[in-house]
C-alpha positions as CSV (number, residue, x, y, z in Angstrom):
1,X,75.3,61.1,61.0
2,X,79.0,61.6,61.5
3,X,80.4,61.1,65.1
4,X,82.7,63.8,66.4
5,X,86.4,62.9,66.4
6,X,88.0,63.1,70.0
7,X,90.9,65.9,69.9
8,X,94.2,64.8,71.3
9,X,94.6,66.1,74.7
10,X,97.0,65.1,77.7
11,X,95.3,62.7,79.8
12,X,94.2,63.9,83.6
13,X,93.6,60.1,84.9
14,X,96.4,58.6,83.1
15,X,99.2,60.6,84.0
16,X,102.5,59.6,85.1
17,X,104.7,62.6,84.0
18,X,102.6,64.9,81.6
19,X,99.8,62.8,80.6
20,X,100.9,62.8,77.0
21,X,101.2,58.9,76.6
22,X,97.8,58.5,78.5
23,X,96.2,61.1,76.1
24,X,97.5,59.4,73.0
25,X,96.1,56.0,74.5
26,X,92.6,57.5,75.3
27,X,92.8,58.9,71.7
28,X,93.7,55.7,70.0
29,X,91.5,53.4,72.3
30,X,94.8,51.6,73.6
31,X,95.8,50.8,77.1
32,X,98.4,53.5,78.4
33,X,100.7,51.0,79.5
34,X,101.0,49.9,76.0
35,X,101.9,53.5,74.7
36,X,104.2,54.0,77.5
37,X,106.0,50.9,76.6
38,X,106.4,51.9,73.1
39,X,107.5,55.3,73.9
40,X,110.4,53.9,76.2
41,X,111.6,51.4,73.5
42,X,111.3,54.2,70.9
43,X,113.9,56.1,73.0
44,X,116.5,53.1,72.4
45,X,116.5,54.1,68.9
46,X,118.2,57.3,67.4
47,X,115.8,60.1,66.8
48,X,114.1,63.2,68.3
49,X,111.9,61.2,70.7
50,X,112.3,63.3,73.4
51,X,111.9,66.7,71.7
52,X,108.8,65.3,70.2
53,X,107.4,64.5,73.8
54,X,108.5,67.9,75.3
55,X,106.9,69.5,72.0
56,X,103.8,67.4,72.9
57,X,103.7,68.4,76.5
58,X,104.2,72.1,75.8
59,X,101.5,72.1,73.1
60,X,98.7,69.8,74.2
61,X,95.8,71.1,76.3
62,X,94.7,69.4,79.3
63,X,91.8,67.0,78.8
64,X,88.5,67.8,80.3
65,X,87.9,67.0,83.9
């Protein structure tokens, strides 16, 4: 018997801006603060981090209530 995999959605409870980091944390089983810290630290490096965040904000559905 296989367990259903949880979809990646934006978090409704762990939301600071759009719930993207909270949704990733819920999906991975991590603490939301850890994912937020990694996201902020990744913005110090060159790359499309802001565009990826905006894309996830637009494309990910809200999580269940």
